[in-house]
C-alpha positions as CSV (number, residue, x, y, z in Angstrom):
1,M,89.5,101.2,102.8
2,R,91.4,103.7,100.9
3,D,95.0,102.2,100.1
4,L,97.5,105.2,101.3
5,A,100.7,103.3,99.0
6,Y,101.2,105.8,96.2
7,L,103.8,104.2,92.9
8,L,105.8,107.5,92.2
9,D,105.1,106.8,88.4
10,G,108.4,108.0,85.9
11,L,110.9,108.1,88.8
12,R,114.3,106.0,89.2
13,C,115.8,104.5,92.3
14,S,119.5,105.5,93.2
15,V,120.0,102.4,94.5
16,C,119.4,100.1,91.7
17,L,118.3,102.8,89.3
18,G,114.5,100.3,88.6
19,G,112.4,102.0,87.6
20,N,108.8,103.0,88.4
21,T,110.0,100.7,91.5
22,L,109.0,103.5,94.4
23,W,106.5,103.7,96.6
24,L,104.5,106.5,98.4
25,D,103.7,105.1,102.2
26,L,102.1,107.9,103.4
27,A,100.8,106.6,106.9
28,A,103.9,105.7,107.3
29,G,105.7,108.7,106.2
30,L,108.2,106.6,103.9
31,V,109.4,106.0,100.1
32,E,110.3,102.0,99.3
33,C,111.9,101.0,96.5
34,R,110.2,97.3,95.7
35,E,113.0,96.7,93.5
36,C,115.9,96.5,96.4
37,G,114.1,97.3,99.2
38,Q,116.0,101.4,99.7
39,G,113.4,103.4,102.4
40,A,114.0,106.8,103.3
41,L,112.1,108.5,105.7
42,I,109.9,111.4,104.8
43,D,109.4,114.5,107.7
44,P,105.3,115.8,106.7
45,D,106.1,118.5,109.5
46,H,109.0,120.2,108.3
47,D,108.3,123.5,107.0
48,E,110.2,124.5,104.2
49,E,112.3,127.8,104.9
50,E,112.4,131.3,103.5
51,L,115.2,132.3,101.9
């Protein structure tokens, strides 16, 4: 089985300022900091509006 969680290398958590601690979980639609536990949901179906 393929793992659907990817390390977001080079990014920093805006809450705890931990570097290289953000993980993207595609199956759950979630970005999570493994240091402090802060998470953010993503909406993969959201289309960007053209200006």
